[in-house]
VMD Tcl script that draws the C-alpha trace (Angstrom):
set ca {
  {29.52 77.97 -74.15}
  {32.04 80.55 -72.92}
  {35.68 79.85 -73.70}
  {36.96 81.57 -70.55}
  {40.65 81.48 -69.82}
  {41.65 79.54 -66.72}
  {43.86 81.41 -64.26}
  {45.97 79.07 -62.18}
  {46.76 80.18 -58.64}
  {50.00 78.27 -58.41}
  {51.47 78.09 -54.92}
  {48.64 80.17 -53.47}
  {47.12 78.25 -50.55}
  {43.41 77.56 -50.76}
  {42.90 78.63 -54.35}
  {41.79 76.38 -57.14}
  {41.42 77.17 -60.79}
  {39.08 80.10 -61.34}
  {37.63 81.20 -64.67}
  {38.84 84.62 -65.71}
  {37.45 86.91 -68.35}
  {37.96 85.94 -71.97}
  {40.09 89.01 -72.65}
  {43.39 88.63 -74.45}
  {46.09 88.68 -71.71}
  {48.52 90.73 -73.82}
  {45.90 93.44 -74.31}
  {44.95 93.46 -70.64}
  {48.55 93.93 -69.53}
  {49.53 96.59 -72.05}
  {46.75 99.11 -72.48}
  {47.39 101.51 -75.33}
  {44.83 104.22 -74.60}
  {46.05 107.77 -75.00}
  {42.95 109.81 -74.27}
  {42.46 111.55 -70.91}
  {38.90 110.20 -70.81}
  {40.27 106.65 -70.61}
  {42.22 107.40 -67.44}
  {41.42 107.54 -63.75}
  {43.21 109.11 -60.85}
  {44.70 106.94 -58.12}
  {46.38 107.85 -54.87}
  {49.78 106.31 -54.19}
  {51.44 106.32 -50.77}
  {55.19 106.99 -50.51}
  {57.43 107.53 -47.49}
  {57.71 111.11 -46.27}
  {61.07 112.89 -46.52}
  {61.26 112.72 -42.72}
  {60.65 108.97 -42.86}
  {57.94 109.10 -40.20}
  {54.81 108.32 -42.22}
  {53.35 107.69 -45.66}
  {52.28 110.63 -47.82}
  {49.73 110.56 -50.67}
  {50.61 111.43 -54.25}
  {48.12 111.47 -57.13}
  {48.78 109.66 -60.40}
  {46.77 108.68 -63.49}
  {46.37 105.13 -64.77}
  {44.45 103.75 -67.73}
  {40.85 102.87 -67.03}
  {40.79 99.26 -68.18}
  {38.16 96.55 -67.76}
  {39.70 94.54 -64.91}
  {40.54 95.49 -61.35}
  {43.65 93.32 -61.51}
  {44.97 95.26 -64.50}
  {44.31 98.61 -62.81}
  {45.97 97.29 -59.63}
  {48.96 96.13 -61.71}
  {49.30 99.60 -63.25}
  {49.04 101.20 -59.81}
  {51.77 99.00 -58.30}
  {54.01 99.73 -61.29}
  {53.53 103.44 -60.60}
  {54.66 102.81 -57.00}
  {57.76 101.03 -58.32}
  {58.51 104.01 -60.60}
  {58.70 106.18 -57.49}
  {57.49 109.59 -56.49}
  {57.21 112.50 -58.90}
  {57.30 115.04 -56.09}
  {60.47 114.07 -54.23}
  {58.97 111.64 -51.71}
  {61.02 108.59 -50.69}
  {60.42 105.41 -52.74}
  {59.11 102.44 -50.79}
  {59.77 99.70 -53.35}
  {63.15 98.95 -54.94}
  {63.29 100.35 -58.48}
  {64.61 96.99 -59.74}
  {61.55 95.15 -58.40}
  {59.36 93.53 -61.01}
  {55.70 92.85 -60.47}
  {55.18 89.45 -62.07}
  {51.43 89.16 -61.60}
  {48.39 90.30 -59.63}
  {45.65 87.85 -58.63}
  {42.38 88.72 -56.92}
  {40.52 85.97 -55.06}
  {36.78 85.88 -54.53}
  {37.22 86.89 -50.87}
  {38.90 90.16 -51.90}
  {42.51 89.14 -51.26}
  {44.91 90.59 -53.80}
  {48.04 88.50 -54.31}
  {51.02 90.50 -55.55}
  {53.71 88.27 -57.03}
  {57.09 90.02 -57.23}
  {60.42 88.94 -58.66}
  {63.34 88.14 -56.34}
  {64.70 91.64 -57.01}
  {61.90 92.96 -54.75}
  {63.73 91.34 -51.82}
  {67.32 91.65 -53.06}
  {67.02 95.38 -53.71}
  {65.30 96.19 -50.41}
  {67.33 98.05 -47.78}
  {65.82 96.10 -44.89}
  {65.06 97.24 -41.38}
  {61.70 97.06 -39.65}
  {60.67 100.65 -40.47}
  {61.54 100.33 -44.17}
  {59.72 97.00 -44.39}
  {56.60 98.48 -42.76}
  {56.69 101.39 -45.22}
  {57.04 99.02 -48.18}
  {54.23 96.69 -47.17}
  {51.79 99.42 -46.15}
  {52.62 101.55 -49.17}
  {51.37 98.63 -51.26}
  {48.48 97.61 -49.01}
  {47.12 101.10 -48.31}
  {47.47 102.16 -51.97}
  {45.54 99.16 -53.30}
  {42.80 99.08 -50.67}
  {42.33 102.86 -50.79}
  {41.86 102.86 -54.57}
  {40.03 99.59 -55.20}
  {36.99 98.71 -53.04}
  {37.11 95.16 -54.42}
  {40.45 94.62 -52.65}
  {40.02 93.91 -48.92}
  {43.49 92.61 -48.05}
  {46.87 92.14 -49.72}
  {49.29 89.22 -49.64}
  {52.80 89.52 -51.02}
  {54.49 86.63 -52.83}
  {58.00 86.41 -54.24}
  {58.59 84.28 -57.34}
  {55.14 82.74 -56.82}
  {55.94 81.57 -53.28}
  {55.10 82.67 -49.77}
  {57.92 84.13 -47.69}
  {58.07 84.28 -43.93}
  {59.54 87.81 -43.95}
  {60.63 90.49 -46.38}
  {64.13 90.99 -44.93}
  {63.91 89.33 -41.48}
  {61.44 91.73 -39.88}
  {57.89 92.07 -41.20}
  {55.78 88.90 -41.45}
  {54.85 88.14 -45.07}
  {53.15 84.83 -44.32}
  {49.83 86.61 -43.86}
  {47.60 88.98 -45.79}
  {47.40 92.59 -44.59}
  {44.47 94.98 -44.30}
  {44.87 98.75 -44.66}
  {46.41 100.77 -41.84}
  {45.72 104.41 -42.56}
  {47.09 105.45 -39.15}
  {50.56 105.69 -40.72}
  {49.35 107.95 -43.55}
  {49.83 111.68 -43.09}
  {46.49 113.42 -43.38}
  {46.14 116.70 -45.27}
  {47.59 119.59 -43.29}
  {49.58 117.38 -40.89}
  {53.29 117.64 -40.58}
}
mol new
graphics top color blue
foreach p $ca { graphics top sphere $p radius 0.5 }
foreach p [lrange $ca 0 end-1] q [lrange $ca 1 end] { graphics top cylinder $p $q radius 0.2 }
display resetview
């Protein structure tokens, strides 16, 4: 009999308890690999300096066993900000509390309240924040089909009074600058 850990989707509508892998959570959340062969490249999307679109930037994450752990690492890289001078889309004080992936491919990103409190607001900034997260995760992880953002484990109607957070989003690559565009 498998002693699988039970992941509880608290406050996530329509989700019951789902068995997760039997990995040790502390190990899954803090990979300690140092070799280049245990890494993979991901593409992050940050706001352009002109503020008109999202621009890709490559980064390396640890190649771990679970998609949720790799997604967690990727979102933390977004929070750290650009290494090439692009505009950050997520407040630096934001904390990613957890990442859940449902069987239908919806990734639930649970942020701390500082994700909202530290956000500048405005419809354009909110769109950049949400689609920076959504496009980054869906572009890099085929298992993720849509993304829903939670704050402190709860749904919110909006981020800062503009963009609807009560629904899950699919990728919108029309706001991503393609290579060679300006």
